[in-house]
N, CA, C and O of each residue as an XYZ file, in Angstrom:
528
protein
N     -31.105      0.946      5.754
C     -30.443      1.537      4.296
C     -29.396      2.659      4.100
O     -29.471      3.798      4.562
N     -28.474      2.178      3.387
C     -27.389      3.148      3.546
C     -27.569      4.853      3.235
O     -28.373      5.368      2.458
N     -26.793      5.376      3.898
C     -27.206      6.486      3.463
C     -26.723      7.304      2.298
O     -26.012      6.637      1.546
N     -26.872      8.372      1.981
C     -26.265      9.065      0.536
C     -24.690      9.161      0.746
O     -23.844      8.497      0.146
N     -24.435     10.310      1.910
C     -23.270     10.343      2.055
C     -22.330      9.349      2.103
O     -21.168      9.733      1.974
N     -22.543      7.990      2.277
C     -21.729      6.857      2.116
C     -21.321      6.267      0.803
O     -20.312      5.673      0.426
N     -22.577      6.672      0.162
C     -22.556      6.335     -1.224
C     -21.634      7.141     -1.986
O     -20.935      6.566     -2.820
N     -21.514      8.547     -1.804
C     -20.684      9.593     -2.776
C     -19.245      9.300     -1.697
O     -18.558     10.270     -2.019
N     -18.756      8.848     -1.066
C     -17.980      8.464     -0.585
C     -17.227      7.174     -1.124
O     -16.012      7.180     -1.325
N     -17.884      6.275     -1.301
C     -17.353      4.813     -1.986
C     -16.619      5.688     -3.205
O     -15.440      5.739     -3.555
N     -18.313      6.627     -3.905
C     -17.909      7.036     -5.165
C     -16.144      7.521     -5.271
O     -15.300      6.949     -5.961
N     -15.940      8.612     -4.461
C     -15.283      9.747     -4.616
C     -13.836      8.621     -4.551
O     -12.762      8.812     -5.122
N     -14.272      7.259     -3.544
C     -12.578      6.472     -3.395
C     -12.740      5.836     -4.979
O     -11.646      5.670     -5.518
N     -13.555      5.572     -5.552
C     -13.197      4.260     -6.609
C     -12.562      5.552     -7.536
O     -11.341      5.438     -7.645
N     -13.004      6.502     -8.083
C     -12.810      7.485     -8.428
C     -11.046      7.984     -8.547
O     -10.353      8.364     -9.491
N     -10.722      7.702     -6.752
C      -9.573      8.347     -6.752
C      -8.654      7.281     -7.292
O      -7.668      7.736     -7.871
N      -8.761      5.793     -7.229
C      -8.466      4.761     -7.168
C      -8.106      4.921     -8.867
O      -6.981      4.506     -9.145
N      -8.804      5.396     -9.888
C      -8.761      5.230    -11.711
C      -7.965      6.456    -11.829
O      -6.998      6.487    -12.590
N      -8.301      7.436    -11.146
C      -7.474      9.123    -11.785
C      -6.019      8.816    -10.735
O      -5.034      9.357    -11.237
N      -5.664      7.999     -9.277
C      -4.287      8.478     -9.515
C      -3.034      7.789    -10.307
O      -1.980      8.377    -10.062
N      -2.938      7.005    -10.937
C      -2.384      7.195    -12.091
C      -1.954      8.152    -12.830
O      -0.980      8.893    -12.691
N      -2.726      8.090    -13.607
C      -2.561      9.681    -14.700
C      -2.478     10.635    -13.745
O      -2.326     11.557    -14.547
N      -2.445     11.322    -12.408
C      -2.088     12.214    -11.461
C      -0.852     11.376    -11.469
O      -0.156     11.746    -12.414
N      -0.604     10.947    -11.177
C       1.153     10.246    -10.588
C       1.873     10.427    -12.141
O       3.037     10.779    -11.949
N       1.652     10.336    -13.264
C       1.982     10.505    -13.869
C       2.550     12.083    -14.412
O       3.674     12.331    -14.849
N       1.262     13.153    -14.213
C       1.427     14.451    -14.528
C       2.728     15.158    -13.182
O       3.556     16.069    -13.157
N       2.292     14.205    -12.340
C       3.147     15.037    -10.872
C       4.491     14.505    -11.523
O       5.301     15.041    -10.766
N       5.124     13.911    -12.291
C       6.117     13.504    -12.961
C       7.012     11.454    -11.691
O       8.093     10.865    -11.704
N       5.884     11.291    -11.042
C       6.013     10.244    -10.334
C       6.669      8.808    -11.853
O       5.886      8.349    -12.686
N       7.798      8.525    -11.801
C       8.075      7.017    -12.200
C       8.750      6.170    -12.155
O       9.817      6.121    -11.544
N       8.136      5.144    -12.947
C       8.650      3.580    -12.239
C       9.688      3.714    -12.995
O      10.204      4.340    -13.921
N       9.841      2.496    -11.893
C      11.669      2.254    -12.005
C      11.702      0.959    -13.218
O      10.775      0.241    -13.592
N      12.618      0.975    -13.494
C      12.778     -0.181    -15.043
C      13.261     -1.166    -14.130
O      14.399     -1.179    -13.661
N      12.082     -2.240    -13.825
C      11.722     -3.527    -13.445
C      12.801     -4.764    -14.467
O      12.381     -5.017    -15.597
N      14.120     -5.452    -14.002
C      14.708     -6.568    -14.766
C      13.753     -7.308    -13.619
O      13.441     -7.031    -12.461
N      13.282     -9.005    -15.058
C      12.696     -9.939    -15.013
C      14.491    -10.620    -14.837
O      15.593    -10.419    -15.346
N      13.529    -11.983    -13.208
C      14.801    -13.118    -13.030
C      14.938    -14.087    -13.725
O      13.939    -14.799    -13.627
N      15.880    -14.604    -14.577
C      16.057    -15.399    -15.336
C      15.023    -16.696    -14.912
O      14.675    -16.921    -13.753
N      14.572    -17.570    -16.207
C      13.991    -18.420    -15.927
C      14.464    -19.726    -15.551
O      14.884    -20.615    -16.291
N      14.326    -19.720    -14.169
C      14.818    -21.196    -13.839
C      13.796    -21.764    -12.171
O      13.860    -21.355    -11.011
N      13.220    -22.493    -12.621
C      12.637    -23.681    -11.885
C      12.713    -24.191    -10.724
O      11.798    -24.572     -9.994
N      14.447    -24.197    -10.464
C      14.530    -24.893     -9.200
C      14.474    -23.823     -8.222
O      13.971    -24.276     -7.193
N      14.829    -22.379     -8.081
C      15.356    -21.812     -7.669
C      14.123    -20.841     -7.080
O      14.144    -20.334     -5.959
N      12.746    -20.640     -8.329
C      11.375    -20.289     -8.050
C      10.515    -21.148     -7.138
O       9.677    -20.860     -6.284
N      10.953    -22.196     -7.556
C      10.031    -22.925     -6.867
C      10.587    -22.963     -5.058
O       9.837    -23.148     -4.100
N      11.801    -22.775     -5.013
C      12.888    -22.723     -3.672
C      12.373    -21.325     -2.857
O      12.507    -21.086     -1.657
N      11.721    -20.454     -3.933
C      11.677    -19.216     -3.345
C      10.341    -18.862     -2.931
O      10.041    -18.096     -2.016
N       9.337    -19.692     -3.929
C       7.756    -19.925     -3.293
C       7.712    -20.228     -2.433
O       7.387    -19.596     -1.427
N       8.126    -21.649     -2.566
C       7.662    -22.868     -1.307
C       8.761    -22.595      0.360
O       8.417    -22.789      1.525
N       9.744    -22.229     -0.040
C      10.554    -21.989      1.636
C      10.966    -21.221      1.820
O      10.844    -21.184      3.044
N      11.779    -19.870      1.390
C      12.770    -18.595      1.800
C      13.238    -17.762      0.164
O      13.513    -18.077     -0.994
N      13.115    -16.712      0.903
C      13.320    -15.677      0.135
C      14.504    -15.197      0.469
O      14.854    -14.093      0.050
N      15.169    -15.823      1.138
C      16.518    -15.148      1.781
C      17.260    -16.734      2.138
O      17.410    -17.151      3.286
N      17.618    -17.388      1.050
C      18.658    -18.393      1.371
C      19.789    -18.392      2.037
O      20.820    -17.806      1.706
N      19.510    -19.420      3.521
C      21.067    -19.292      3.879
C      21.903    -19.841      3.647
O      21.469    -20.884      3.157
N      23.641    -19.887      3.666
C      24.718    -20.116      3.356
C      24.487    -22.126      2.635
O      24.535    -22.562      1.485
N      24.278    -22.739      3.809
C      23.749    -23.961      3.623
C      23.230    -24.470      2.045
O      23.722    -25.169      1.159
N      21.967    -23.716      2.227
C      20.513    -23.631      1.388
C      21.696    -23.385     -0.269
O      21.803    -24.079     -1.280
N      22.381    -22.097      0.154
C      22.991    -21.523     -1.409
C      23.468    -22.687     -1.876
O      23.159    -23.228     -2.937
N      24.486    -23.190     -0.790
C      25.243    -24.544     -1.512
C      25.178    -26.179     -2.443
O      25.823    -26.920     -3.184
N      23.432    -25.954     -1.482
C      22.348    -27.403     -1.666
C      22.088    -26.678     -3.499
O      22.228    -27.377     -4.503
N      21.766    -25.433     -3.524
C      20.863    -24.607     -4.909
C      22.020    -24.564     -5.986
O      21.751    -24.845     -7.153
N      23.214    -24.238     -5.636
C      24.292    -25.013     -6.263
C      24.503    -25.664     -6.780
O      25.057    -25.351     -7.835
N      24.207    -27.407     -6.448
C      24.396    -27.923     -6.799
C      23.333    -28.822     -7.880
O      23.542    -29.597     -8.814
N      21.881    -28.175     -7.100
C      20.481    -28.055     -7.728
C      21.056    -27.327     -9.217
O      21.590    -27.994    -10.104
N      20.934    -26.512     -9.260
C      21.185    -25.900    -10.661
C      22.470    -25.647    -11.710
O      22.521    -25.168    -12.843
N      23.491    -26.196    -10.795
C      25.041    -25.768    -11.395
C      25.632    -24.209    -11.877
O      26.452    -23.918    -12.748
N      24.758    -23.245    -10.812
C      24.938    -22.110    -10.933
C      26.605    -21.727     -9.822
O      27.248    -22.547     -9.167
N      26.858    -20.286     -9.977
C      27.599    -20.286     -9.344
C      27.038    -19.376     -7.590
O      25.948    -18.854     -7.355
N      28.047    -19.472     -6.822
C      27.394    -18.456     -6.095
C      26.912    -17.497     -5.843
O      26.046    -17.359     -4.979
N      27.434    -16.509     -6.641
C      26.868    -15.276     -7.061
C      25.590    -14.654     -7.429
O      24.890    -13.717     -7.047
N      25.573    -16.104     -8.860
C      24.417    -16.210     -9.663
C      23.208    -16.508     -9.030
O      22.058    -16.100     -9.196
N      23.648    -17.197     -8.377
C      21.908    -17.363     -7.564
C      21.404    -17.042     -6.237
O      20.419    -17.506     -5.663
N      22.896    -15.494     -5.544
C      22.372    -14.853     -4.959
C      22.400    -13.645     -5.690
O      22.590    -12.805     -4.810
N      22.342    -13.190     -6.520
C      21.740    -12.044     -8.699
C      20.827    -12.539     -8.335
O      20.171    -11.702     -7.714
N      20.228    -13.714     -8.352
C      18.733    -14.005     -9.070
C      17.971    -13.933     -8.102
O      16.815    -13.651     -8.418
N      18.221    -14.125     -6.679
C      16.972    -14.194     -5.814
C      16.828    -12.396     -5.371
O      15.757    -11.789     -5.344
N      18.344    -11.729     -5.019
C      17.090    -10.228     -5.005
C      16.805     -9.720     -6.566
O      15.844     -8.952     -6.533
N      17.211     -9.852     -7.657
C      16.623     -9.489     -8.973
C      15.157     -9.962     -8.782
O      14.301     -9.381     -9.449
N      14.829    -10.825     -8.053
C      13.124    -11.696     -8.002
C      12.696    -11.109     -6.843
O      11.515    -10.761     -6.860
N      13.612    -10.797     -5.356
C      12.571     -9.972     -4.678
C      12.557     -8.476     -4.827
O      11.920     -7.652     -4.170
N      13.353     -8.303     -5.781
C      12.968     -6.498     -6.584
C      11.303     -6.991     -7.397
O      10.120     -6.662     -7.319
N      11.888     -7.650     -7.916
C      10.238     -8.116     -9.324
C       9.068     -7.832     -8.071
O       8.101     -7.137     -8.380
N       9.147     -8.299     -6.852
C       7.998     -8.553     -5.923
C       7.844     -6.743     -5.202
O       7.233     -6.666     -4.136
N       8.031     -6.294     -5.409
C       8.265     -4.912     -4.847
C       7.251     -3.879     -5.794
O       7.175     -3.885     -7.023
N       6.386     -2.860     -4.692
C       5.155     -2.749     -6.192
C       5.940     -1.382     -6.320
O       6.867     -1.137     -5.548
N       5.592     -0.588     -7.205
C       5.832      0.222     -8.417
C       5.350      1.072     -7.900
O       4.222      0.916     -7.431
N       6.205      2.636     -7.756
C       6.158      4.069     -7.297
C       4.912      4.340     -7.763
O       4.153      4.745     -6.882
N       4.293      4.228     -9.200
C       2.918      4.356     -9.834
C       1.523      3.330     -8.450
O       0.648      3.917     -7.812
N       1.698      2.367     -8.420
C       1.228      1.943     -6.908
C       1.109      2.228     -5.234
O       0.310      2.231     -4.297
N       2.354      2.437     -5.549
C       2.141      3.161     -4.117
C       1.694      4.115     -3.967
O       1.016      4.299     -2.956
N       1.933      5.401     -5.160
C       1.238      6.616     -5.508
C      -0.280      6.350     -4.993
O      -0.892      7.062     -4.196
N      -0.687      5.332     -5.535
C      -2.203      5.342     -5.899
C      -2.648      5.142     -4.670
O      -3.684      5.738     -4.376
N      -1.755      3.926     -3.225
C      -2.325      3.354     -2.255
C      -2.012      4.989     -1.375
O      -2.914      5.130     -0.549
N      -1.290      5.868     -1.349
C      -1.200      6.653     -0.743
C      -2.225      7.580     -1.147
O      -2.759      7.842     -0.069
N      -2.883      8.295     -2.108
C      -3.520      8.646     -2.090
C      -4.882      8.342     -2.199
O      -5.632      9.225     -2.616
N      -5.406      7.062     -1.846
C      -5.884      6.880     -1.582
C      -6.696      6.306      0.208
O      -7.780      6.027      0.719
N      -5.234      6.421      0.525
C      -5.617      6.329      2.211
C      -6.052      7.877      2.550
O      -6.700      8.211      3.542
N      -5.359      9.118      1.097
C      -5.618     10.479      1.835
C      -6.842     10.635      1.573
O      -7.450     10.911      2.607
N      -7.887     10.563      0.147
C      -8.720     10.764      0.374
C      -9.578     10.296      1.424
O     -10.546     10.960      1.792
N      -9.280      9.207      1.917
C     -10.244      8.837      2.508
C     -10.387      9.198      3.861
O     -11.454      9.555      4.360
N      -8.839      9.064      4.716
C      -8.811     10.021      5.884
C      -9.485     11.709      5.767
O     -10.287     12.007      6.651
N      -9.186     12.699      4.777
C     -10.040     13.660      4.369
C     -10.965     13.422      4.857
O     -11.303     13.763      5.991
N     -11.662     12.677      3.958
C     -12.922     12.761      3.568
C     -13.703     11.993      5.189
O     -14.890     12.317      5.213
N     -13.398     11.299      6.184
C     -13.432     10.624      7.458
C     -13.425     11.951      8.194
O     -14.483     12.211      8.767
N     -12.325     12.960      8.311
C     -12.662     14.304      8.612
C     -13.477     14.993      9.109
O     -13.787     15.393     10.231
N     -13.970     15.132      7.549
C     -14.469     16.127      6.870
C     -16.211     15.815      7.446
O     -17.173     16.570      7.585
N     -16.088     14.878      7.591
C     -17.274     14.103      8.164
C     -17.710     14.010      9.520
O     -18.829     13.973     10.031
N     -16.388     13.978     10.038
C     -16.092     14.378     11.807
C     -16.795     15.585     11.925
O     -17.607     15.813     12.822
N     -16.437     16.494     10.871
C     -16.237     17.680     11.720
C     -17.980     18.266     11.351
O     -18.691     18.684     12.265
N     -18.534     18.196      9.699
C     -19.405     18.233      9.360
C     -20.850     17.596     10.416
O     -22.006     18.020     10.413
N     -20.369     16.677     11.089
C     -21.002     16.540     12.437
C     -20.958     16.958     13.882
O     -21.661     16.913     14.892
N     -20.129     17.260     13.596
C     -20.132     18.582     15.089
C     -20.108     19.725     15.096
O     -19.974     20.355     16.145
N     -20.245     20.349     13.805
C     -20.683     21.857     13.904
C     -22.108     22.160     14.385
O     -22.208     23.376     14.554
N     -23.465     21.390     14.724
C     -24.151     22.150     14.716
C     -23.988     21.595     16.140
O     -25.083     21.369     16.656
N     -22.780     21.271     17.034
C     -23.327     20.537     18.737
C     -22.711     22.352     19.655
O     -21.612     22.880     19.822
N     -23.543     22.568     19.863
C     -23.335     24.249     21.018
C     -22.565     23.722     21.636
O     -22.459     24.550     22.542
N     -21.536     22.533     22.020
C     -19.986     22.619     22.861
C     -18.865     22.676     21.986
O     -17.728     22.733     22.454
N     -19.037     22.667     20.986
C     -18.374     22.158     19.624
C     -17.731     24.189     19.944
O     -16.602     24.408     20.382
N     -18.599     25.196     19.651
C     -17.775     26.649     19.541
C     -18.104     27.178     21.237
O     -17.723     28.322     21.489
N     -18.651     26.548     22.157
C     -18.969     26.946     23.123
C     -17.793     26.347     23.717
O     -17.048     26.184     22.751
N     -17.211     25.936     24.725
C     -16.662     25.292     26.189
C     -17.408     25.067     27.142
O     -17.866     24.000     27.552
N     -17.560     26.342     27.586
C     -18.207     25.932     28.857
C     -20.074     25.382     28.469
O     -21.152     25.779     28.912
N     -19.894     24.875     27.984
C     -21.768     24.316     27.471
C     -21.190     22.369     27.363
O     -22.009     21.450     27.348
N     -19.595     22.156     27.302
C     -19.570     21.314     27.995
C     -19.780     20.778     29.294
O     -19.990     19.573     29.429
N     -19.733     21.816     30.589
C     -19.534     21.271     31.900
C     -21.644     21.995     32.556
O     -22.122     22.127     33.683
N     -22.229     22.250     31.161
C     -23.671     22.626     31.537
C     -24.248     21.776     32.591
O     -23.876     20.604     32.546
N     -24.974     22.054     33.420
C     -25.124     20.478     34.205
C     -24.621     19.516     34.723
O     -25.207     18.451     34.912
N     -23.081     19.842     35.124
C     -22.085     18.535     35.050
C     -22.815     17.071     35.426
O     -22.917     16.016     34.799
N     -23.239     17.478     36.654
C     -23.183     15.527     37.057
C     -24.925     14.940     35.842
O     -25.071     13.731     35.666
N     -25.540     15.520     35.463
C     -26.623     14.873     34.926
C     -26.170     15.282     33.374
O     -26.436     16.427     33.010
N     -25.834     14.835     32.914
C     -25.830     15.729     31.012
C     -26.555     13.939     30.611
O     -26.861     13.642     29.456
């Protein structure tokens, strides 16, 4: 049987998941405007299956394959990599989730220790030392 306090913890974490984006907006966290990479099936295939950072020789092969300049291909890869980065709101939600998880774990640990006699008086740690 699962204790009630674990249900409460799960409830708090779920609420945190859904409340984080509105809280982020209230605190002024804004997402950057993300530019979508131009549609290019050959470059997308290379990006997903081979590498996100092509070497110089791979750039030359892609130039021949796509008919674009090296600068255009490098720019496309830069934009495409930035497209995969998480938004500021998503980062805030992850940080908020971790904060509430560790805060609740700390409070639960503290609550379980407060009724121990050695928590308040450190001399109790050494009482009956060899046989504890």
